[in-house]
C-alpha positions in Angstrom: 0.0 0.0 0.0 1.5 3.3 -1.1 2.3 6.2 1.3 2.0 9.8 0.3 3.8 12.4 2.4 2.7 16.0 3.1 4.1 18.9 5.1 2.0 21.4 6.9 2.5 25.2 6.9 5.2 26.5 9.2 4.1 27.8 12.6 6.0 29.3 15.6 6.0 25.8 17.3 7.0 24.0 14.1 9.1 26.4 11.9 9.5 23.7 9.2 5.9 22.5 9.5 4.9 19.0 10.5 5.3 15.8 8.5 2.1 14.0 7.5 1.4 10.8 5.7 -1.6 9.3 4.0 -1.9 5.5 3.7 -5.0 3.6 2.8 -7.0 6.9 2.9 -6.0 7.5 6.6 -4.1 10.7 7.6 -1.3 10.4 10.1 1.0 13.0 11.7 4.6 12.2 12.8 4.8 12.6 16.6 7.5 11.9 19.1 6.1 8.4 19.8 5.6 7.5 16.1 2.7 8.0 13.7 -0.6 9.2 15.2 -3.8 9.0 13.2 -5.6 12.3 12.9 -9.1 13.0 11.7 -10.1 15.5 9.0 -8.2 16.6 6.0 -4.9 18.3 5.4 -6.3 21.2 3.4 -3.2 23.5 3.8 -0.5 20.8 3.6 1.7 20.5 0.6 2.6 17.2 -1.0 6.3 16.3 -0.7 8.3 13.6 -2.2 10.0 10.7 -0.3 13.3 12.5 -0.7 11.9 15.8 0.7 10.4 13.8 3.6 13.8 12.3 4.3 15.4 15.7 4.2 12.7 17.0 6.7 13.5 14.0 9.0 17.2 14.6 8.8 16.9 18.3 9.5 14.6 17.7 12.5 16.7 14.8 13.8 14.1 12.1 13.3 15.0 8.5 12.3 14.6 7.9 8.6 13.1 4.5 9.3 10.0 6.2 10.6 9.1 6.8 7.0 8.8 3.1 6.5 6.6 2.6 9.6 3.4 4.4 8.6 0.7 2.1 9.9 -1.5 0.1 7.6 -5.1 1.1 8.5 -7.4 -1.7 9.8 -11.0 -1.3 8.8 
């Protein structure tokens, strides 16, 4: 199942935005304890490539393996 990555708009708390992922129609946000499912839509988030998501993780000091651990939704 493919994963699409997005980045939210920058804010004071998150100057480089937050990293989001969509898998199986579910939206997740990368949090300190891993991926958390969030409701709603990411209306103001911008699509980013896998390479851009990797760059974001490196800049923020996050483990790149997190990009491969986006949960598969259970319905």
